[in-house]
C-alpha positions, 0 to 999 in steps of 0.5 A, a space after each residue: 911287432 905286427 907293424 914291423 912284419 908288414 913293413 918288412 914284407 912290403 920292403 922285401 916285395 920292393 926288393 923283388 924277393 919272391 913272394 913266398 920267401 918275403 912272407 916267410 922272412 917277415 914271419 921269422 922276423 916276427 917270431 924273433 921279436 915275440 917273447 914266449 915263442 920258439 922256432 918250433 912254431 914255424 914247423 907247426 904252422 907250416 904244416 897246419 897251413 897245408 893240412 887242409 883237405 880242399 888244398 888237394 884240388 889245387 895240384 890236380 886242377 893245375 895238372 888237368 889244365 896242362 893236360 888239356 893244353 898238351 892233349 889238344 883238348 883246348 884246340 878243339 874247344 877253340 874250334 867249337 867257339 869259332 863255329 858259334 861266333 865266328 860268323 860275326 864281324 869280330 867273331 874271332 875275338 869273341 871266340 877268344 873270350 868264349 873259349 876262355 870261358 869254356 876252358 876256365 870251367 875245368 882249368 881253374 887257372 888264368 895263366 894256364 888259360 893264357 898259354 893254352 888258348 893264346 898259343 892258338 888264337 893270338 896268331 890266328 887273330 893277327 893273321 886275320 888283321 887284328 893288331 898284335 897288341 890288341 890280340 895279346 891284351 884281349 887274351 890276357 883279359 879273357 884269361 882272367 875268367 879262369 879264376 872267376 868261373 868255377 872251378 877256381 884255384 883262388 876260390 879254393 884258397 879263399 875257402 880254405 883261408 876263411 872256412 867258407 864253403 868251396 861249393 858255394 863259392 864255386 856256384 856263386 862265381 858262375 853269374 859274375 863270370 858270365 857277366 864279365 865274359 858277355 861284356 867283353 864279347 860285346 865290347 870286342 864286337 863293337 870295337 871290331 865293327 867300329 874299326 873295320 876288324 875281323 870282316 873275314 873271321 868266318 872264312 876258315 871256321 867249321 860248321 857248328 855240326 862239324 865242330 861239335 863232332 870234332 870236339 864233343 869229348 872236349 866239351 863234355 869235360 866241363 859238363 862232367 866236372 860242373 855237373 858232378 859238383 852241382 849235382 852232388 855226385 862228387 865234391 870240388 876236391 874229388 872233381 879235380 881228380 875226375 878232371 885229370 883222369 878224364 883228360 888223361 883218358 881222352 888225350 892218350 887213348 882217344 885223341 892219342 896226342 900225348 905220349 909218355 915223353 910228353 906226359 913227363 914234361 906235363 907232370 914236371 911243369 904241374 909239380 913246379 906250379 903246385 909247389 910254388 902255390 903251396 910254398 906261398 900258402 905255408 909261409 902265409 899260414 905262419 904270417 897269419 898266425 902271428 898277426 892273429 896272435 897279435 890281435 891285428 884282425 880285431 884292431 883292423 875291424 875296429 879301425 875300419 868300422 870307424 873309418 866307414 859308416 856303412 856297407 856301401 862305403 866299406 865295399 867301395 874302400 875295399 875295392 879300391 884297396 884290393 885293386 891297388 894291392 892286386 897290382 903289386 902282390 901275387 893273387 895267392 899271397 893276397 888271398 891267404 894273407 888278406 882274406 882272414 883279416 878282411 872277412 870278419 870286418 865284412 861280416 860285421 857290415 852284414 856282407 855275406 862271406 860268399 859274396 865278399 869272396 867273389 868280390 875279392 876274387 874278381 878284384 884280384 883277377 884285375 891285378 892279373 892284367 894291371 902292371 907292374 906285376 900282372 902275370 897274365 900280361 907277362 904270359 900273353 907277352 910271352 905267347 905273342 912276342 908283343 912287348 909289354 909296353 905296347 899292350 898298355 893302350 889297348 888294355 885300358 878299355 878291357 880294364 874299364 869293362 871289367 871294372 864296370 862289371 865289378 861295380 855291378 857284382 859288388 852292389 848287386 849281390 844277387 848276381 853272385 848269390 842268386 844261383 847259390 841261394 837257389 841251389 842251397 835253398 837259402 
């Protein structure tokens, strides 16, 4: 039964059936073929999958990201990033990465980061002489930091799916996010100098003081959110509500960039995005229930224990598998289906659950910038007007840089767990 479920799900994916529908149809097939199960199980497991308090954070973080885009908060973050690194040759490209890092500290979504930052910086980079395919590929890659630097929606999904601490995952994502961001900035600086790009990037930038005066309220937002979480003032779930309230107050009362007509569009877009993710989670809950009932996690653990002799080879195998899976399966679906299956095996090999969660998130973030289903690529293509095929060549070095960072994150646990251990006294 379990083999048929997995096979049918892959077939449905191949037929371009939406991810949530494909998982749901495979689950219904499994129930039809399982004795002593009634269709009431579907309703029970759909409800059980969504009846988890941390999931409340997802729609609020999505709404906060959309409010930041519509309210001009992201534009002010761009100005500040340009003031810091814009004087360098290639500074505008570095500002793209830096802005994504700042925006990611509130939004939690790579697609939201692509649209919010890319709509400003991709045209700016093209005006300054950067090739449009390079600018679009850089934006798609830098936006993946939105799911690595906390708060992160995929981290919330991993925590809920595996009963791991959301707060620990959030703080563990800081080191890897900074590593990837710094590595990307170093590469684009080197690339710009080598190819003579970005020599005039500093011409239209504000001074640091002027940019700070213009954007300090926007920059205060990630400080409040992350400071509140790590300072114990509020939980990650409560932080999502704080982010929405702050974005509303700043955008409506101070910047006055959002009107009620605009607000209705922002709410509608956020509701649709949230519903898509929740639909995937609900259907994946039924799918996971049936696989657990069939003993698939135990069988998978036994098989992987025989296949891999130690932790190092297991991590290598998991990285390769997740890299390929991320190319074809949407991130949320991959997490809620695979995390409960793989984490028990990782624990058997002595891998910290939080460290494994970060490895999985970074791996699947790569799937957002690799064809054929890289959502960030489609988003960047939409924003820039650059066809997807023209983005492939400049994308390759960015993927290689991220892979190198992934190798360090995988085999140097301290990059992820150092801050966590310091904060929680482990």
